[in-house]
C-alpha positions in Angstrom: 63.7 83.5 103.7 63.8 85.0 107.0 65.6 88.4 107.9 67.8 86.4 110.2 68.6 84.0 107.3 69.6 87.1 105.2 73.3 88.5 105.3 74.3 92.3 104.9 74.2 94.3 101.7 75.9 97.6 101.7 75.6 100.4 98.8 78.7 102.5 98.8 78.4 105.8 96.8 78.7 109.4 97.2 80.9 112.2 95.8 83.6 111.6 93.2 87.0 112.1 94.8 85.4 111.4 98.4 87.0 107.8 98.9 85.0 105.2 97.6 88.2 103.0 96.6 89.7 103.4 100.0 86.3 102.2 101.5 86.1 99.4 99.2 89.4 98.3 100.0 88.9 98.5 103.7 85.6 96.1 103.5 87.7 93.5 101.6 90.2 93.4 104.2 87.1 92.9 106.6 85.9 89.9 104.7 83.3 91.8 102.8 82.5 90.5 99.1 83.0 93.8 97.4 81.6 94.7 93.7 83.3 97.9 92.3 81.8 100.0 89.6 78.5 97.9 89.4 75.8 98.9 86.9 73.0 100.4 88.8 70.6 97.8 87.2 72.5 95.2 88.7 71.8 96.0 92.2 68.7 93.9 92.5 70.3 90.8 90.8 73.2 91.1 93.1 71.0 91.2 96.3 69.1 88.4 95.1 72.3 86.3 94.5 73.6 87.5 98.3 70.3 86.4 99.5 70.5 83.0 97.9 74.2 82.4 98.8 73.4 82.6 102.5 76.5 81.7 104.5 78.6 81.9 101.6 77.9 85.5 100.7 77.2 86.8 104.3 78.1 90.4 103.7 78.2 92.0 100.3 79.0 95.6 99.4 78.3 97.2 95.9 80.2 100.5 94.9 78.2 102.6 92.7 79.2 105.6 90.6 77.8 108.7 89.7 77.9 107.8 85.9 75.1 105.4 86.6 72.6 108.3 86.5 69.5 106.1 86.7 70.2 105.1 90.1 70.5 108.6 91.5 67.4 109.8 89.7 65.1 108.0 91.8 67.4 106.6 94.5 64.9 106.9 97.1 62.3 104.5 95.4 65.2 102.2 94.6 66.4 102.0 98.1 62.9 101.4 99.3 62.6 98.4 96.8 65.9 96.8 97.5 64.9 97.2 101.5 61.8 95.1 101.1 64.2 91.9 100.0 66.9 92.2 102.3 69.1 93.9 104.9 70.2 96.9 103.1 72.3 100.0 103.9 73.6 103.1 102.0 76.8 104.4 102.9 77.5 108.2 101.4 80.7 109.7 101.2 81.2 113.2 101.0 83.8 116.0 101.1 83.9 119.7 100.9 84.2 121.2 97.3 87.6 122.7 97.7 88.9 119.3 99.5 87.6 117.4 96.0 89.3 120.0 94.0 92.7 119.3 95.5 92.1 115.7 95.2 91.2 115.6 91.5 94.2 118.3 90.9 96.5 116.0 92.7 96.0 112.9 90.5 95.4 115.0 87.3 92.3 113.6 86.5 89.2 115.2 85.2 86.0 114.8 86.9 83.6 112.7 85.4 80.9 114.9 85.0 82.9 118.4 84.1 82.6 117.9 80.3 84.1 121.3 78.7 83.9 123.1 82.2 85.9 123.2 85.2 86.5 120.7 88.0 84.2 122.7 90.0 81.5 122.7 87.7 81.5 118.9 87.6 81.5 118.6 91.4 78.4 121.1 91.4 76.9 119.1 88.9 77.4 116.1 90.7 76.3 117.3 94.1 73.0 118.3 92.9 72.5 115.0 91.4 73.2 113.1 94.3 71.4 115.2 96.8 68.6 112.8 97.1 70.8 110.0 97.5 72.7 111.7 100.6 69.4 112.1 102.1 68.4 108.5 101.8 71.7 107.2 103.1 71.8 105.5 106.2 75.2 106.5 106.9 77.2 109.7 105.8 80.8 109.9 106.2 82.5 113.4 105.6 86.0 112.6 104.6 87.2 116.1 104.3 89.5 116.0 106.9 90.5 112.4 106.6 93.5 110.7 105.1 93.1 107.2 103.5 94.5 105.3 106.6 91.8 107.4 109.0 89.2 106.7 106.5 90.0 103.0 106.6 90.0 102.9 110.3 86.5 104.8 110.4 85.2 102.0 108.1 86.6 99.4 110.4 85.1 100.6 113.4 81.7 100.8 111.7 81.8 97.6 109.8 83.9 95.0 111.5 82.4 91.9 113.2 82.1 92.3 116.8 85.2 90.8 118.1 86.9 90.4 114.8 90.6 90.9 114.8 91.8 94.2 113.3 95.4 92.8 112.9 96.6 89.4 112.0 100.3 88.6 113.2 102.4 85.8 112.0 105.1 85.0 114.2 107.6 83.0 112.1 110.6 80.8 113.4 113.6 80.1 110.8 117.2 79.4 110.4 119.5 82.1 109.5 121.5 79.4 107.3 118.6 79.3 105.1 118.1 82.9 104.3 116.1 85.6 106.1 112.5 85.5 105.4 111.6 88.0 102.7 108.3 89.0 104.1 109.3 89.7 107.8 108.6 93.2 109.0 110.6 92.6 112.3 113.5 90.2 112.8 114.7 88.7 116.1 118.0 86.9 116.5 118.1 84.0 119.1 121.6 83.1 118.6 122.6 85.0 121.8 121.2 81.7 123.5 123.0 78.5 124.0 122.2 76.0 121.5 120.4 72.8 122.2 122.1 71.2 119.3 125.1 70.5 121.3 123.5 68.7 124.2 123.0 64.8 122.8 119.5 64.2 124.5 118.2 67.5 123.0 119.4 67.3 119.6 116.9 65.2 117.9 113.9 67.1 119.5 112.6 70.7 118.6 111.5 73.8 120.3 108.0 72.6 120.5 109.2 69.5 122.7 108.9 70.5 126.4 112.5 69.6 127.2 114.0 71.9 124.6 111.6 74.6 125.5 112.4 74.3 128.9 116.0 74.6 128.2 115.8 77.3 126.0 113.5 79.8 128.1 115.6 79.0 131.3 118.8 80.2 129.7 120.2 83.5 131.1 118.7 86.3 129.1 115.7 84.7 127.6 113.2 85.8 130.0 114.7 89.3 129.8 114.3 89.3 126.3 110.7 88.1 126.1 109.6 90.6 128.5 111.1 93.4 126.9 110.3 92.4 123.2 106.7 91.9 124.4 106.5 95.1 125.9 108.0 96.9 122.8 105.6 95.0 120.4 102.5 95.8 122.1 102.5 99.6 121.2 103.5 98.7 117.7 100.4 96.3 117.2 98.3 98.9 118.6 99.6 101.5 116.4 99.4 99.0 113.3 95.6 98.8 114.0 95.4 102.7 114.1 97.1 102.9 110.8 95.1 100.2 109.2 97.9 97.8 108.8 96.0 94.6 108.6 98.9 91.9 108.8 102.4 91.7 109.8 105.2 89.2 110.5 107.7 88.9 113.2 110.4 86.5 112.2 112.5 84.8 115.0 115.6 83.2 113.9 118.3 80.9 115.1 121.1 79.0 113.2 119.1 76.1 111.7 115.4 77.0 112.6 114.8 74.2 114.9 115.4 74.8 118.5 115.9 78.3 119.9 113.8 80.3 117.4 110.9 77.5 117.5 110.8 77.6 121.4 110.8 81.6 121.6 108.3 81.9 118.6 105.9 79.7 120.6 106.2 81.9 123.9 106.0 84.9 122.1 102.8 84.0 120.4 101.4 82.9 123.8 102.2 86.3 125.3 101.0 88.4 122.3 97.7 86.6 122.0 96.4 88.5 124.7 96.9 91.9 122.8 93.3 93.2 122.0 92.2 93.3 118.3 95.3 91.1 117.3 94.8 87.5 116.1 98.3 85.5 116.2 99.3 82.6 114.4 102.8 80.6 114.5 104.6 79.3 111.4 107.8 77.4 111.6 109.6 77.7 108.4 112.3 75.5 108.7 111.4 73.2 111.2 111.3 70.2 108.6 114.4 70.7 107.1 117.5 68.6 108.0 
């Protein structure tokens, strides 16, 4: 198999408490296939499986733990052997001793290597053991000054595919008479616009049909609302990306979810599709209801 046919294989490791779980979650959100707490002896079989999987497993990450000491005893040799059989990178997560102590104390858990000693004893033992691993790493991230959102954002910057959306926005139309969507982050009410239901020639059409859409969007206040709401949502969507919130739902409602909300949802989606890093989809929850 040529290098061009092989996918990406990432080993995520480092100091306990430095953020391996946060990185694993961020990679999963980016579409990586993540194997957590993998026994070190399974790295080579997993790499072989990833190479055989081809397009089915294009990006695989293995999170390994200090307790798999065989990996750390001779990691430079292990890394060289793995790199002969695929595109392998190593991400090492680090943090200062005092930060690691605070993190372990905050969750009231012992360090895996402290035994009968103190937290700091365990951290120092681990740091000595993983020193060769840190030297062999392709990428080292010091998470001392990061919160979980900042670390996830850093991982997204490093490992997201070029041009990939960092936030997925669903714009959902709905009818208030059927209840508010339970998963909505923001809700807009279109009942301030005239209802096409009361116009005989528009009643049986929907907001996806041009006559209804043109009627709704040309009513007084519609354009002003769309301009203002689009402008208000853009910094929100940019902030969601900074905070590594990967998905949100904006619900747009009218009485029955057939005319006004549908037309406005479609137009709002068209306008927000230009926001960098955002992939927009439209869902009409109640469009098929009587």
